[in-house]
C-alpha positions as CSV (number, residue, x, y, z in Angstrom):
1,M,9.6,-16.9,-33.8
2,R,12.9,-15.3,-34.8
3,N,11.3,-14.4,-38.2
4,H,8.4,-12.7,-36.4
5,M,10.8,-10.9,-34.1
6,F,12.9,-9.7,-37.0
7,R,9.8,-8.5,-38.9
8,D,8.6,-6.5,-35.9
9,C,12.0,-4.9,-35.5
10,L,12.2,-4.2,-39.2
11,L,8.8,-2.4,-39.2
12,A,9.7,-0.5,-36.1
13,S,13.0,0.6,-37.5
14,T,11.3,1.6,-40.8
15,M,8.9,4.0,-38.9
16,I,11.9,5.5,-37.0
17,A,13.8,5.9,-40.2
18,G,10.8,7.7,-41.8
19,A,10.7,10.1,-38.9
20,A,14.4,10.7,-39.4
21,I,13.9,11.5,-43.1
22,A,11.2,14.0,-42.3
23,L,13.4,15.9,-39.9
24,P,17.0,15.0,-40.8
25,A,18.8,17.9,-39.2
26,Y,16.9,17.8,-36.0
27,A,17.2,14.0,-35.6
28,Q,20.9,14.0,-36.1
29,T,21.9,17.1,-34.1
30,T,19.5,17.3,-31.2
31,P,19.9,14.7,-28.5
32,A,16.9,13.4,-26.5
33,P,16.6,15.0,-23.1
34,A,17.9,12.9,-20.2
35,P,15.1,11.6,-17.9
36,Q,15.0,13.1,-14.5
37,G,16.4,10.9,-11.7
38,A,18.5,8.8,-14.1
39,T,22.0,7.9,-13.3
40,S,24.8,9.4,-15.3
41,D,25.0,6.2,-17.4
42,D,21.3,6.4,-18.2
43,A,21.5,10.0,-19.2
44,A,24.5,9.3,-21.4
45,A,22.7,6.4,-23.1
46,S,19.5,8.3,-23.7
47,T,21.2,11.3,-25.3
48,T,23.4,9.4,-27.7
49,P,21.8,8.5,-31.1
50,A,21.8,4.9,-32.1
51,L,24.8,4.2,-34.3
52,S,24.8,2.3,-37.6
53,N,26.5,-1.1,-38.0
54,T,28.1,0.3,-41.1
55,P,29.9,3.3,-39.6
56,S,31.9,4.1,-42.7
57,Q,28.8,4.5,-44.9
58,D,27.2,7.9,-45.2
59,P,23.6,7.7,-44.0
60,A,22.3,9.7,-46.9
61,A,24.0,7.4,-49.4
62,A,22.8,4.3,-47.6
63,G,19.3,4.9,-48.9
64,T,20.4,4.9,-52.5
65,A,23.2,2.3,-52.4
66,G,20.9,-0.5,-53.2
67,S,22.3,-2.6,-50.3
68,G,18.9,-3.0,-48.7
69,D,20.3,-2.0,-45.3
70,I,18.1,0.3,-43.2
71,V,20.2,2.8,-41.3
72,V,18.8,4.6,-38.2
73,T,20.5,7.8,-37.6
74,G,18.8,8.5,-34.3
75,S,15.8,8.1,-32.2
76,R,13.7,10.4,-30.1
77,I,12.1,7.5,-28.2
78,S,13.6,7.2,-24.7
79,N,13.0,3.8,-23.1
80,P,14.9,2.6,-20.0
81,N,14.7,-1.0,-21.3
82,L,17.3,0.0,-24.0
83,T,20.0,0.7,-21.4
84,S,19.1,-1.7,-18.6
85,A,20.3,-5.2,-18.1
86,S,17.1,-6.0,-16.2
87,P,13.6,-5.6,-17.7
88,I,11.9,-2.4,-16.7
89,T,8.2,-1.7,-17.1
90,V,7.5,1.9,-18.1
91,V,4.1,3.6,-17.6
92,N,4.1,7.0,-19.2
93,A,1.9,10.1,-18.5
94,A,-0.4,9.4,-21.6
95,E,-1.2,5.9,-20.3
96,I,-2.0,7.2,-16.8
97,K,-4.3,9.9,-18.3
98,L,-6.1,7.5,-20.6
99,R,-6.8,5.2,-17.6
100,G,-8.7,8.1,-16.0
101,S,-7.8,7.0,-12.5
102,S,-7.4,9.5,-9.7
103,R,-5.3,7.0,-7.7
104,I,-1.8,6.1,-8.9
105,E,-1.9,2.8,-6.9
106,D,-4.8,1.7,-9.1
107,V,-2.5,2.2,-12.2
108,L,0.3,0.2,-10.6
109,N,-2.0,-2.6,-9.5
110,S,-3.1,-3.1,-13.1
111,L,0.5,-4.3,-13.9
112,P,1.0,-8.1,-13.7
113,Q,3.9,-7.8,-11.3
114,A,2.1,-5.6,-8.8
115,F,-0.3,-6.8,-6.2
116,A,-2.9,-4.8,-4.3
117,S,-1.7,-4.2,-0.7
118,Q,-2.8,-1.0,1.0
119,S,-5.2,0.9,-1.2
120,S,-8.6,2.5,-1.1
121,S,-10.3,-0.9,-1.5
122,V,-8.8,-2.1,1.8
123,S,-10.9,-1.4,5.0
124,N,-10.4,-4.2,7.4
125,G,-6.7,-3.8,8.4
126,S,-6.2,-0.5,6.5
127,N,-3.7,2.0,7.8
128,G,-5.0,4.7,5.5
129,T,-2.1,4.7,3.1
130,A,-1.6,3.5,-0.5
131,T,1.4,1.3,-1.1
132,A,3.2,-0.5,-3.9
133,N,3.7,-4.3,-3.5
134,L,5.8,-5.9,-6.3
135,R,5.8,-9.6,-6.8
136,N,3.6,-10.0,-3.7
137,L,6.7,-10.0,-1.5
138,G,5.2,-7.2,0.7
139,D,5.2,-3.5,0.4
140,Q,8.1,-3.4,2.9
141,R,10.2,-5.0,0.2
142,T,9.3,-2.5,-2.5
143,L,11.4,0.6,-2.7
144,V,9.6,3.8,-3.9
145,L,11.7,6.6,-5.4
146,V,10.8,10.1,-6.7
147,N,13.2,11.3,-9.4
148,G,15.6,8.6,-8.3
149,R,15.5,9.5,-4.6
150,R,13.7,7.8,-1.7
151,L,10.2,8.6,-0.6
152,M,9.9,8.7,3.2
153,P,8.0,6.1,5.2
154,G,4.3,6.7,5.2
155,D,2.8,5.3,8.5
156,P,4.2,4.7,12.0
157,V,1.7,2.0,12.9
158,S,2.3,-0.3,9.9
159,T,4.9,-3.0,10.4
160,S,6.3,-2.2,7.0
161,S,6.6,1.6,7.2
162,A,6.2,1.6,3.4
163,A,6.1,4.8,1.4
164,D,2.6,6.4,1.0
165,L,1.8,6.9,-2.7
166,N,-0.8,9.5,-1.8
167,V,2.1,12.0,-1.6
168,I,2.8,11.6,-5.4
169,P,1.3,14.4,-7.5
170,A,-0.3,12.5,-10.4
171,S,-0.5,15.7,-12.6
172,L,3.3,16.0,-12.7
173,I,4.2,12.3,-13.4
174,K,6.2,12.1,-16.6
175,R,6.5,8.3,-16.4
176,V,6.7,5.5,-13.8
177,D,9.6,3.0,-14.1
178,V,9.0,-0.4,-12.4
179,L,12.0,-2.7,-12.0
180,T,11.6,-6.1,-10.5
181,G,14.8,-8.0,-11.5
182,G,18.0,-7.7,-9.5
183,A,17.1,-4.5,-7.7
184,S,18.2,-5.6,-4.3
185,S,21.8,-6.0,-5.5
186,V,21.9,-2.2,-6.0
187,Y,19.4,-0.9,-3.4
188,G,19.6,-3.5,-0.7
189,S,16.9,-5.5,1.1
190,D,14.3,-2.7,0.7
191,A,14.1,-3.6,-3.0
192,V,13.9,-7.4,-2.9
193,G,10.5,-7.1,-4.5
194,G,11.6,-4.3,-6.8
195,V,11.8,-0.6,-7.3
196,V,9.1,1.9,-8.4
197,N,10.5,5.2,-9.6
198,F,8.2,8.2,-10.2
199,V,9.8,10.6,-12.6
200,L,8.2,14.0,-12.3
201,D,8.1,16.7,-15.0
202,D,10.3,19.6,-13.7
203,Q,10.5,21.3,-17.1
204,Y,6.7,22.0,-17.6
205,E,5.8,25.5,-18.8
206,G,2.4,27.1,-18.8
207,V,-0.7,26.7,-16.7
208,S,-2.9,23.6,-16.6
209,L,-6.1,22.9,-14.7
210,D,-7.2,19.3,-14.9
211,T,-10.3,17.8,-13.4
212,T,-11.4,14.2,-13.2
213,G,-14.7,12.8,-12.1
214,G,-16.2,9.4,-11.9
215,I,-18.9,7.2,-10.4
216,Y,-19.4,3.5,-10.1
217,N,-22.5,1.8,-11.4
218,H,-23.7,-1.7,-10.9
219,N,-27.0,-3.4,-11.7
220,N,-27.8,-5.8,-8.8
221,R,-29.6,-8.5,-10.7
222,S,-27.8,-11.7,-9.9
223,K,-30.4,-14.2,-9.0
224,R,-27.7,-16.6,-7.8
225,F,-26.2,-14.3,-5.2
226,Q,-29.5,-12.9,-4.1
227,S,-30.9,-16.4,-3.6
228,L,-27.8,-17.3,-1.5
229,S,-28.5,-14.4,0.8
230,A,-32.2,-15.2,1.0
231,A,-31.4,-18.8,2.0
232,K,-29.7,-17.5,5.1
233,G,-32.3,-14.8,5.8
234,F,-29.8,-12.0,4.9
235,P,-31.0,-9.0,2.9
236,A,-29.5,-8.4,-0.6
237,P,-29.7,-5.3,-2.8
238,S,-31.5,-5.2,-6.1
239,G,-31.7,-2.8,-9.0
240,Q,-29.2,-0.1,-10.1
241,A,-26.6,1.3,-7.7
242,F,-24.7,4.6,-8.4
243,D,-22.2,5.4,-5.8
244,G,-18.5,5.8,-5.0
245,T,-18.2,9.2,-6.6
246,Q,-14.7,10.5,-7.3
247,F,-13.6,14.1,-7.9
248,D,-10.0,15.2,-8.5
249,I,-8.8,18.7,-9.5
250,N,-5.2,19.6,-10.1
251,L,-3.5,22.9,-10.9
252,K,0.1,23.1,-12.1
253,V,2.1,26.1,-13.2
254,G,5.5,26.1,-14.7
255,A,7.8,28.9,-16.0
256,G,11.5,29.4,-16.8
257,T,13.7,32.4,-16.1
258,S,14.4,35.0,-18.8
259,D,17.9,33.8,-19.2
260,G,16.8,30.2,-19.8
261,R,19.0,29.0,-16.9
262,G,16.3,28.2,-14.3
263,H,12.9,26.6,-14.1
264,V,10.2,26.2,-11.4
265,V,7.0,24.1,-11.5
266,G,4.4,24.4,-8.8
267,Y,1.3,22.2,-8.2
268,M,-1.8,22.0,-6.0
269,G,-4.4,19.2,-5.9
270,Y,-7.6,18.3,-4.2
271,R,-9.3,14.9,-4.3
272,K,-12.5,13.6,-2.8
273,I,-13.7,10.0,-2.9
274,G,-17.1,8.7,-1.8
275,A,-17.7,5.4,0.1
276,I,-19.0,2.1,-1.3
277,L,-20.4,-0.5,1.1
278,Q,-20.1,-4.2,0.4
279,G,-23.8,-4.3,1.2
280,D,-24.5,-2.2,-1.9
281,R,-23.5,-5.1,-4.2
282,D,-25.4,-8.3,-4.5
283,Y,-22.2,-10.4,-5.0
284,S,-20.7,-9.1,-1.7
285,S,-23.7,-8.6,0.5
286,C,-22.7,-11.8,2.4
287,G,-19.5,-13.7,3.0
288,L,-19.4,-16.9,1.0
289,N,-18.3,-20.2,2.6
290,V,-17.2,-23.4,0.9
291,P,-20.2,-25.7,0.8
292,A,-20.2,-28.8,3.0
293,A,-21.8,-30.8,0.2
294,G,-22.6,-30.0,-3.4
295,N,-21.0,-27.4,-5.6
296,E,-22.7,-24.2,-4.5
297,Y,-21.4,-21.7,-2.0
298,V,-23.4,-20.8,1.0
299,C,-23.6,-17.5,3.0
300,G,-21.6,-17.7,6.2
301,G,-21.9,-15.5,9.3
302,S,-20.2,-14.6,12.5
303,G,-21.0,-16.2,15.8
304,T,-20.9,-12.8,17.4
305,G,-24.5,-12.2,16.4
306,F,-27.7,-10.6,17.2
307,P,-29.6,-11.7,19.2
308,A,-26.8,-12.8,21.6
309,N,-25.3,-16.2,21.4
310,F,-24.4,-18.1,24.7
311,T,-21.9,-20.9,24.7
312,L,-21.8,-23.0,27.9
313,Q,-18.7,-24.9,29.0
314,A,-20.4,-27.9,30.6
315,R,-20.0,-31.1,28.7
316,D,-22.9,-32.9,30.2
317,G,-24.8,-33.9,27.0
318,L,-27.3,-31.0,27.3
319,P,-27.4,-28.2,24.7
320,R,-24.3,-25.9,24.9
321,N,-25.0,-23.4,22.1
322,L,-28.0,-21.3,23.0
323,T,-29.5,-18.1,21.5
324,L,-32.7,-16.0,21.7
325,D,-35.8,-16.0,19.5
326,S,-37.6,-12.9,18.4
327,A,-39.5,-12.8,21.7
328,G,-36.4,-13.1,23.8
329,N,-36.9,-16.7,24.8
330,L,-33.9,-18.9,25.2
331,I,-33.6,-21.6,22.5
332,S,-31.1,-24.1,21.4
333,G,-28.9,-23.1,18.4
334,Q,-26.9,-20.1,17.2
335,S,-27.7,-16.9,15.4
336,L,-25.3,-15.8,12.7
337,Y,-24.5,-12.2,11.9
338,N,-23.8,-11.1,8.4
339,A,-20.6,-9.0,8.8
340,N,-20.3,-7.9,5.2
341,P,-22.8,-5.1,4.6
342,L,-21.2,-2.3,6.6
343,N,-17.7,-3.0,5.4
344,Y,-16.3,-0.4,3.0
345,Y,-15.6,-1.6,-0.5
346,Q,-14.1,1.8,-1.1
347,R,-13.1,4.1,1.7
348,P,-14.2,7.7,1.7
349,D,-11.1,9.9,1.3
350,K,-10.2,13.5,1.2
351,R,-6.7,14.6,0.1
352,Y,-4.8,17.9,-0.4
353,T,-1.4,18.1,-2.1
354,A,0.9,21.0,-2.9
355,G,4.6,21.5,-3.8
356,F,7.1,22.7,-6.2
357,L,10.3,21.6,-8.2
358,A,12.9,24.2,-9.0
359,N,16.4,24.2,-10.6
360,Y,18.8,26.8,-11.8
361,E,22.1,26.7,-13.7
362,V,24.5,29.2,-12.0
363,S,27.3,27.7,-14.1
364,S,28.2,24.4,-15.6
365,A,29.8,23.4,-12.3
366,F,27.0,24.5,-10.1
367,K,23.4,23.7,-10.8
368,P,21.3,23.8,-7.6
369,Y,17.9,22.2,-7.4
370,A,15.1,21.9,-4.8
371,E,11.9,20.0,-4.3
372,F,9.1,20.4,-1.8
373,M,6.1,18.1,-1.4
374,F,3.1,18.4,1.0
375,M,0.2,16.0,1.5
376,D,-2.7,15.9,3.9
377,D,-5.0,12.9,3.6
378,R,-8.0,11.9,5.7
379,T,-9.9,8.7,5.3
380,V,-12.3,6.5,7.3
381,A,-12.0,2.7,7.3
382,Q,-15.2,1.0,8.4
383,I,-15.9,-2.6,9.2
384,A,-18.7,-4.6,10.9
385,P,-19.9,-3.4,14.3
386,S,-18.1,-4.3,17.5
387,G,-19.5,-6.4,20.3
388,D,-18.7,-8.9,22.9
389,F,-16.5,-11.3,21.0
390,S,-16.6,-13.9,23.8
391,N,-14.5,-11.3,25.7
392,T,-16.7,-12.0,28.8
393,T,-16.8,-15.7,29.8
394,T,-18.8,-15.8,33.1
395,L,-22.2,-14.6,34.4
396,N,-23.3,-14.2,38.0
397,C,-26.3,-16.5,38.7
398,N,-28.1,-13.8,40.8
399,N,-28.3,-11.4,37.9
400,P,-31.9,-10.0,38.0
401,L,-31.8,-9.5,34.2
402,L,-31.8,-13.3,33.6
403,S,-35.1,-15.1,33.1
404,A,-35.9,-18.2,35.2
405,A,-35.2,-20.4,32.1
406,Q,-31.9,-18.7,31.6
407,V,-30.8,-19.2,35.2
408,A,-31.8,-22.9,35.0
409,S,-29.8,-23.5,31.9
410,F,-26.8,-21.3,32.5
411,C,-26.4,-22.1,36.2
412,R,-26.9,-25.8,36.1
413,A,-24.6,-27.6,38.5
414,T,-22.3,-28.9,35.7
415,N,-21.7,-25.4,34.3
416,L,-20.7,-23.6,37.5
417,L,-17.2,-22.3,38.2
418,T,-15.0,-24.0,40.9
419,D,-12.5,-22.4,43.1
420,A,-9.8,-23.5,40.6
421,G,-11.6,-21.5,37.9
422,T,-12.6,-24.6,36.0
423,V,-16.1,-25.9,35.3
424,A,-17.6,-28.3,37.8
425,G,-18.8,-30.7,35.1
426,T,-19.8,-34.2,36.2
427,T,-16.9,-34.8,38.5
428,G,-18.7,-33.7,41.6
429,V,-16.3,-30.9,42.3
430,P,-18.2,-28.3,44.4
431,A,-18.9,-24.9,42.8
432,A,-17.2,-21.8,44.1
433,V,-19.0,-19.4,46.4
434,F,-18.8,-15.7,45.8
435,L,-19.8,-12.8,48.1
436,N,-22.2,-10.0,47.3
437,P,-21.7,-6.5,48.8
438,D,-24.3,-7.2,51.4
439,G,-22.6,-10.4,52.5
440,S,-24.9,-12.9,50.8
441,T,-23.4,-15.6,48.5
442,Y,-23.9,-16.5,44.8
443,N,-22.4,-18.7,42.1
444,R,-21.0,-17.9,38.7
445,A,-21.6,-19.8,35.5
446,A,-19.2,-20.4,32.6
447,V,-20.9,-18.7,29.7
448,N,-19.1,-17.2,26.6
449,I,-21.2,-14.4,25.1
450,G,-21.2,-13.4,21.5
451,R,-23.3,-10.3,21.0
452,R,-23.0,-7.8,18.1
453,N,-23.3,-4.1,18.7
454,V,-26.0,-3.5,16.1
455,E,-27.1,-0.4,17.9
456,G,-23.7,1.4,17.7
457,G,-23.0,0.9,13.9
458,G,-19.8,0.0,12.2
459,R,-16.4,0.3,13.8
460,Q,-14.6,3.3,12.2
461,A,-10.9,4.1,12.1
462,D,-10.6,7.8,11.3
463,L,-7.1,8.1,9.9
464,R,-5.2,11.2,9.0
465,H,-1.7,11.5,7.5
466,T,0.2,14.8,7.0
467,S,3.4,14.5,5.1
468,Y,6.3,16.9,4.2
469,R,9.3,16.2,2.0
470,I,12.0,18.8,1.4
471,L,15.1,18.2,-0.8
472,A,17.9,20.5,-1.8
473,G,21.0,19.7,-3.8
474,A,23.4,20.6,-6.6
475,R,25.0,18.9,-9.5
476,G,27.5,20.0,-12.1
477,D,30.6,19.3,-14.2
478,I,33.8,20.1,-12.3
479,G,36.2,19.0,-15.0
480,K,36.5,17.1,-18.3
481,G,34.4,13.9,-17.9
482,V,34.0,14.5,-14.2
483,S,30.6,15.4,-12.7
484,Y,29.0,15.3,-9.2
485,D,25.6,15.2,-7.6
486,V,25.0,16.0,-3.9
487,Y,21.8,16.5,-2.0
488,G,20.2,16.6,1.4
489,Q,16.6,15.4,2.1
490,F,14.2,15.5,5.0
491,G,10.8,13.8,5.0
492,S,8.2,13.4,7.8
493,T,4.8,11.9,8.2
494,I,2.5,12.9,11.1
495,F,-0.2,10.3,11.9
496,N,-3.4,10.6,13.9
497,E,-6.2,8.0,14.4
498,V,-9.5,8.1,16.3
499,Y,-11.1,4.6,16.6
500,R,-14.8,4.8,17.2
501,N,-17.8,2.5,18.1
502,E,-15.6,-0.1,19.8
503,F,-16.7,-2.0,22.9
504,S,-14.6,-1.7,26.1
505,I,-13.9,-5.2,27.5
506,T,-13.6,-3.8,31.1
507,K,-16.8,-1.8,30.9
508,T,-18.7,-4.6,29.2
509,T,-17.7,-7.0,32.0
510,R,-18.9,-4.6,34.6
511,A,-22.2,-3.8,32.8
512,L,-23.0,-7.5,32.6
513,D,-22.3,-8.1,36.3
514,V,-25.7,-6.9,37.6
515,I,-27.3,-7.4,41.0
516,A,-30.4,-6.1,42.7
517,G,-29.8,-2.7,44.0
518,P,-31.9,-0.5,46.3
519,G,-35.6,-1.2,45.8
520,G,-34.7,-4.3,43.7
521,V,-33.6,-2.1,40.7
522,P,-31.0,-3.9,38.5
523,T,-27.7,-2.2,39.3
524,C,-24.1,-2.8,38.3
525,R,-22.1,-4.4,41.1
526,S,-19.4,-1.8,40.6
527,V,-22.0,1.0,41.4
528,V,-23.0,-0.8,44.6
529,D,-19.4,-1.4,45.8
530,G,-18.3,2.0,44.6
531,S,-15.6,0.8,42.1
532,D,-17.3,2.4,39.1
533,P,-20.2,4.7,39.9
534,T,-20.8,5.5,36.2
535,C,-21.7,1.9,35.2
536,V,-25.0,1.2,33.4
537,P,-26.4,-2.3,33.3
538,L,-26.2,-4.0,29.9
539,N,-29.3,-6.0,29.1
540,I,-28.7,-8.4,26.2
541,F,-30.9,-11.2,27.6
542,G,-34.2,-10.3,26.0
543,A,-35.9,-9.0,22.8
544,A,-35.3,-5.3,23.7
545,R,-32.3,-3.5,22.3
546,I,-29.5,-1.9,24.3
547,T,-30.5,1.4,25.8
548,P,-28.7,4.6,24.6
549,E,-27.4,5.0,28.2
550,A,-25.9,1.5,28.3
551,L,-24.5,1.9,24.8
552,A,-22.8,5.2,25.7
553,Y,-21.2,3.5,28.7
554,V,-19.8,0.3,27.1
555,Q,-18.6,2.0,23.8
556,Q,-15.0,3.2,24.0
557,S,-13.0,5.3,21.6
558,G,-9.3,4.7,21.0
559,F,-6.6,7.3,20.1
560,Q,-3.2,7.0,18.5
561,Q,-0.7,9.5,17.2
562,G,2.8,9.2,15.8
563,Q,5.4,10.4,13.4
564,T,8.1,9.1,11.1
565,K,11.2,11.0,10.1
566,E,13.8,10.4,7.5
567,K,17.0,12.4,6.9
568,I,19.3,11.7,4.0
569,V,22.6,13.2,2.9
570,S,24.0,11.7,-0.3
571,G,26.7,12.5,-2.8
572,S,28.3,10.9,-5.8
573,L,31.1,11.6,-8.3
574,T,31.1,10.2,-11.8
575,F,34.2,9.8,-14.1
576,K,33.8,9.1,-17.8
577,G,36.9,7.3,-19.1
578,S,36.0,7.9,-22.7
579,E,37.2,11.5,-22.3
580,Y,40.6,10.1,-21.5
581,G,40.6,7.1,-23.9
582,V,40.0,4.6,-21.1
583,Q,37.8,1.9,-22.5
584,S,37.5,-1.8,-23.1
585,P,38.6,-3.2,-26.5
586,F,35.2,-4.9,-26.7
587,A,33.2,-1.7,-26.2
588,S,32.4,1.4,-28.3
589,E,32.5,3.7,-25.3
590,G,34.8,4.2,-22.4
591,I,34.5,2.8,-19.0
592,A,32.8,5.0,-16.4
593,L,33.3,5.0,-12.7
594,N,30.8,6.3,-10.1
595,V,31.7,6.6,-6.4
596,G,29.5,7.9,-3.7
597,A,28.5,7.9,-0.1
598,E,25.2,8.2,1.8
599,Y,24.0,8.8,5.3
600,R,20.4,7.9,6.1
601,E,18.7,8.3,9.5
602,E,15.2,7.1,10.2
603,S,13.1,7.5,13.4
604,L,9.6,6.5,14.5
605,S,7.4,7.3,17.4
606,L,3.9,6.2,18.3
607,E,1.8,7.1,21.3
608,V,-1.4,5.3,22.2
609,D,-4.0,5.8,24.8
610,Q,-4.8,3.5,27.7
611,A,-7.6,1.7,25.7
612,F,-5.2,0.6,23.0
613,Q,-2.2,0.0,25.3
614,T,-4.1,-2.3,27.6
615,G,-5.9,-4.2,24.8
616,D,-9.3,-3.1,26.3
617,L,-10.8,-2.6,22.8
618,A,-12.9,-5.7,22.2
619,G,-12.3,-6.1,18.4
620,Q,-8.6,-5.2,18.2
621,G,-7.3,-8.7,19.0
622,G,-4.8,-7.5,21.5
623,P,-2.9,-4.5,22.8
624,T,-1.2,-1.9,20.7
625,L,1.9,-0.7,22.5
626,P,3.7,2.6,22.2
627,I,7.0,2.6,20.5
628,S,9.9,5.0,19.9
629,G,13.2,4.4,18.2
630,G,15.4,4.9,15.1
631,Y,18.4,3.8,13.2
632,N,21.0,5.2,10.8
633,V,22.8,3.8,7.8
634,K,26.2,4.8,6.5
635,G,27.0,3.4,3.1
636,G,29.2,3.8,0.1
637,L,28.7,3.0,-3.6
638,R,31.2,2.2,-6.3
639,R,29.8,1.5,-9.7
640,T,31.8,0.6,-12.8
641,P,29.4,0.2,-15.7
642,G,30.5,-0.7,-19.1
643,S,29.2,0.5,-22.4
644,A,25.4,0.4,-23.0
645,R,26.1,-0.6,-26.6
646,Q,28.6,-3.4,-27.0
647,R,29.7,-3.9,-30.6
648,S,32.3,-6.7,-30.6
649,P,30.6,-10.1,-30.3
650,I,32.0,-13.0,-28.3
651,L,30.7,-16.5,-27.5
652,P,28.9,-17.2,-30.8
653,R,25.8,-19.4,-30.6
654,A,24.3,-21.9,-33.0
655,D,20.9,-20.3,-32.9
656,G,22.0,-17.2,-34.8
657,Q,22.5,-15.0,-31.8
658,R,25.7,-14.0,-30.2
659,W,26.4,-13.1,-26.6
660,F,27.7,-9.7,-25.7
661,P,29.2,-8.9,-22.3
662,L,27.7,-6.2,-20.2
663,L,31.1,-5.2,-18.7
664,G,29.6,-3.7,-15.6
665,L,30.2,-4.6,-12.0
666,Q,28.2,-2.8,-9.3
667,H,29.3,-2.8,-5.7
668,R,27.3,-1.5,-2.7
669,R,28.8,-1.5,0.7
670,F,26.1,-1.6,3.4
671,G,27.7,-1.9,6.8
672,H,29.9,-4.9,6.3
673,L,28.0,-6.3,3.4
674,I,29.3,-6.0,-0.2
675,Q,26.9,-6.8,-3.0
676,G,27.9,-7.2,-6.7
677,R,26.2,-7.6,-10.0
678,T,27.2,-8.3,-13.6
679,G,25.6,-10.0,-16.6
680,L,25.5,-11.0,-20.3
681,G,23.0,-9.9,-23.0
682,A,22.2,-11.3,-26.4
683,G,21.0,-9.7,-29.6
684,P,20.0,-11.0,-33.1
685,R,22.6,-11.3,-35.7
686,H,21.5,-8.6,-38.2
687,P,23.0,-5.3,-39.5
688,L,20.2,-3.3,-37.9
689,P,21.4,-0.9,-35.2
690,W,20.5,-2.2,-31.7
691,R,21.4,-2.0,-28.1
692,V,22.1,-5.0,-25.9
693,Q,19.2,-6.3,-23.8
694,P,18.5,-9.6,-22.1
695,R,15.6,-10.2,-24.5
696,G,17.5,-9.2,-27.7
697,A,14.8,-6.6,-28.8
698,C,15.5,-4.0,-31.3
699,A,15.7,-0.2,-30.8
């Protein structure tokens, strides 16, 4: 394997050497530009050409000396892996463009260390954002940076408050650096999973208008999946499907000042994505369950079905699970509802972005810069219709909507409620007696109802996020080998949600509690006693569908709105010891010191309406409570990195490699916690120029 590795390195170095011969003066005298957002150490490493292992030999003479050594005088290829003790995955702009994706989260999710979390393919449980989730440790443990600085939280409802990748302008991305090893020692618990740094091109010049379009196509011709659906009586699509259209248009404009000291880049973008339903694909038109016997899957379904399912509490040996046939007659069994078809495979989405990046060199000691980013995104997450998910558990036995057979089955003596709220059963405990508004008495039966709202359509969460990010700062050199970088940043995300087509538990309970009103007309008890004059009876006990009037009464919308804010003030000072001869005897460069301090303040507020707050929405699984609060962090950083290229080997190994110390120790003080990091790297024993990396690769 070492021979293969050496050969690959040799070939790579040969190509680099060829480039150097073609442009000798340029390669030796012009340093590679430092990547934006890099630390001072990264910048130093990326601008310094790789040195020969035979420093006393002239590079021009080396090619004719007959020694066989290949000398690389420099490289225009900038790769963070060459200066990092931890492996970094780099996705550059060309790779993003070739992928043709209008969503940057799709590009990240194609990496092996990234897992899909919040994205356009999530509908049930979506908060409308797009997040990064490295090593599947959760998006709350993945830190997202833009040019090396934090991106603000993206959603006040999410428990993670992870950054929303929709804010990132894809047209300006120069590269994406993904770090998964040891990031938490530098960035804290926010980066246990890793760090994703989006490096934007703030030096672009010219005008560019890019458009991207796409559409999904699938031929629904799977006999296997279609037969599984047919076996349960569920419909399945067939033939060609063209859907999920995507359109993305981006404009960017960049220009420099006439004196060459300043630069500004502006951008605008619009994106529209069409919906794809799970019911549009034969392989997802039903939910698959593990078979009870055999090797083939079976289509499953929900017990909240159509027609309604009734589950009795009496354990008297008689049928407890009852449903209705097509004629509305009560029969034993259960109807299953296929909850898949109305779920979104891809959410419809509409997004607007705009912003700018600017910088100007007033002097070498004062180089101000500024960034502004705006995003407005609106998407709809749709899942299966709402209904009575056994939210109601009793029925009054004098309900005029019940047939005689239903009364006989539901209200048998063993299924009636007692004064203790339990079921009478076979113990002989008498049933409880309830009073009607006219003074007459009645009994109540213990019946759990599962009835799907097929008339109202899918539940829809209409989600909107509007984000702002403003940053201003300055950097410069204030002395020999001494530089600084200080900035302030403000970011905010405004959130609004309208949740539609949900059932109200309170109204459903009232609409099912029906008695004979004036003239024997079925009327809500709450109308007769005056507690809710607007109630409309809900008839789910026959073959007829729910009336529009009843549907309008029991359906309930929910509203939420909130905001997150983030404020950061940060500054750092870097000292390069090489300018003063301060260096390790084992290193070719001097020791550098970076000290800094940062103040970060984050706040969150969420307001919800009564339906969310009381848990009255049937399919939400519980209440959503309002919240308001915040916190602040005061921290300091001291970083003492050693040379990126160590040249004096120590700790020789028998396998032909030698260990080289990465003489760097990083300290981060977070409250009362001090974190540190150091390490060793190894490289092959060969006269080729190289930089120390944990994997010993060549540069």
